[in-house]
C-alpha positions as CSV (number, residue, x, y, z in Angstrom):
1,M,115.3,129.5,93.4
2,S,112.4,127.3,92.5
3,L,110.7,124.2,93.9
4,L,109.5,121.2,92.2
5,I,105.8,120.9,92.9
6,N,104.3,117.4,91.6
7,G,107.2,117.4,89.1
8,S,106.2,121.1,87.9
9,P,108.8,123.8,88.7
10,S,107.2,126.5,90.7
11,K,107.7,130.3,90.0
12,S,111.1,131.5,90.5
13,F,111.9,133.1,93.9
14,K,114.8,134.9,95.9
15,M,116.3,133.7,98.9
16,E,116.3,136.3,101.4
17,Q,117.2,134.7,104.9
18,D,119.2,131.9,106.4
19,L,118.0,129.3,109.1
20,R,118.9,130.5,112.6
21,K,121.5,128.5,114.8
22,G,119.7,125.6,116.3
23,D,116.4,125.8,114.3
24,P,115.1,122.3,114.3
25,L,114.8,122.4,110.4
26,S,118.7,122.8,110.1
27,P,119.5,118.9,110.7
28,F,116.9,117.9,108.2
29,L,118.1,120.3,105.3
30,F,121.6,119.0,106.3
31,V,120.8,115.3,105.7
32,L,119.5,116.2,102.4
33,V,122.3,117.8,101.2
34,V,124.9,115.1,102.4
35,E,122.7,112.6,100.8
36,V,124.1,114.2,97.5
37,L,127.7,113.2,98.8
38,H,126.7,109.8,99.6
39,R,125.3,109.4,95.9
40,M,128.3,111.1,94.4
41,V,130.6,108.4,96.0
42,G,128.4,105.7,95.2
43,E,128.5,106.9,91.6
44,A,132.3,107.4,91.6
45,V,132.6,103.7,92.9
46,R,130.2,102.4,90.4
47,H,132.1,104.1,87.5
48,E,135.4,102.8,88.7
49,K,136.8,106.4,89.6
50,I,137.0,105.1,93.2
51,S,138.2,101.9,94.3
52,P,136.6,100.7,97.7
53,L,138.4,99.1,100.4
54,L,137.9,95.4,99.9
55,V,137.0,94.1,104.0
56,R,138.1,90.7,105.0
57,K,137.9,87.3,102.9
58,D,134.4,88.2,101.6
59,N,135.4,91.0,100.0
60,I,132.9,93.4,101.4
61,E,133.4,96.8,99.5
62,L,133.4,99.9,102.0
63,S,133.8,103.2,100.3
64,H,132.4,105.6,102.9
65,L,130.5,105.8,106.2
66,Q,128.5,108.9,107.2
67,F,126.9,109.9,110.7
68,A,125.5,113.1,111.4
69,D,128.0,115.8,110.0
70,D,130.9,113.3,109.8
71,T,131.9,111.6,106.8
72,I,134.6,108.6,106.7
73,L,136.0,107.8,103.2
74,F,137.7,104.5,103.0
75,C,140.4,103.5,99.8
76,P,143.1,101.1,99.0
77,P,146.6,102.9,98.7
78,E,146.1,104.1,95.1
79,E,146.9,107.7,94.4
80,E,144.6,107.8,91.5
81,T,141.6,107.0,94.0
82,I,142.6,109.8,96.6
83,R,142.8,112.1,93.7
84,N,139.4,111.6,92.8
85,Y,138.2,111.6,96.2
86,K,139.8,115.3,96.5
87,R,138.0,115.7,92.9
88,L,134.3,114.7,94.4
89,L,134.7,116.8,97.6
90,W,135.9,119.8,95.8
91,C,132.7,119.4,93.5
92,F,130.6,118.8,96.4
93,E,131.6,122.1,97.9
94,M,131.0,123.7,95.0
95,M,127.3,122.3,94.4
96,S,126.4,122.3,97.6
97,G,128.0,125.7,99.0
98,L,129.1,123.8,102.5
99,S,132.8,124.0,103.3
100,I,134.8,120.9,104.2
101,N,136.5,121.5,107.5
102,F,140.2,120.4,106.5
103,D,141.4,121.3,110.0
104,K,139.6,118.4,111.2
105,Y,140.4,116.4,107.9
106,S,143.2,113.6,108.6
107,L,144.5,110.8,106.6
108,I,144.7,107.7,108.5
109,L,147.2,105.1,106.5
110,V,147.6,101.6,107.2
111,D,150.7,99.6,105.7
112,C,151.9,102.2,103.5
113,E,155.5,103.9,103.1
114,Q,156.0,107.0,105.0
115,E,157.3,109.1,102.0
116,W,153.8,108.0,100.0
117,A,151.7,108.9,103.0
118,Q,153.5,112.1,103.3
119,R,152.9,112.9,99.6
120,M,149.3,112.2,99.8
121,C,148.7,114.3,102.7
122,S,150.4,117.3,101.1
123,L,147.9,116.4,98.1
124,L,145.0,116.4,100.4
125,W,146.3,119.6,102.5
126,C,145.7,117.4,105.6
127,K,147.5,115.5,108.4
128,E,148.5,112.1,109.0
129,A,147.0,110.3,112.1
130,T,147.5,106.5,113.1
131,L,145.5,103.9,114.4
132,P,143.9,103.1,116.7
133,V,141.6,106.5,116.8
134,K,138.6,107.4,118.6
135,Y,135.4,107.8,116.6
136,L,131.8,108.2,118.3
137,S,133.6,107.0,121.5
138,I,134.6,103.9,119.7
139,S,138.4,102.6,119.1
140,L,138.9,102.0,115.3
141,G,141.9,99.7,114.5
142,V,141.8,97.8,117.7
143,N,140.6,94.5,118.2
144,P,137.9,94.7,120.7
145,K,138.9,91.3,122.1
146,L,142.1,93.0,123.3
147,V,141.1,95.8,125.1
148,K,140.5,95.6,128.6
149,T,137.7,97.1,130.1
């Protein structure tokens, strides 16, 4: 490995040791690496390899949200976009050395045929979930005006 210092590569050195669990530097390094995933998704959208979800009448493009070590990917029900997301995640795993926890991975489908949903879950090696779901203690897929407190 080498570092860029003022635009010039340093002398190569060998990585010897991992960070200990709980090291305060760990979250910062993770954010730097996950920024790569954010940019990869953005580039895929710009090059029309991934179709973003168009929200509301203003057609706001939504492709992904990230918080801490979670990422939510959005797309219309297009098989090619889902295949490209799978390719992108595989490339990210290979480049970063991080593993995506497919046990926590789920596909939430809205207005899709059940047969298509099952095929996409099989393609992504994930389970199907239904709305509403809780994320960060927020119910997604529920109109907040209809929820009694």
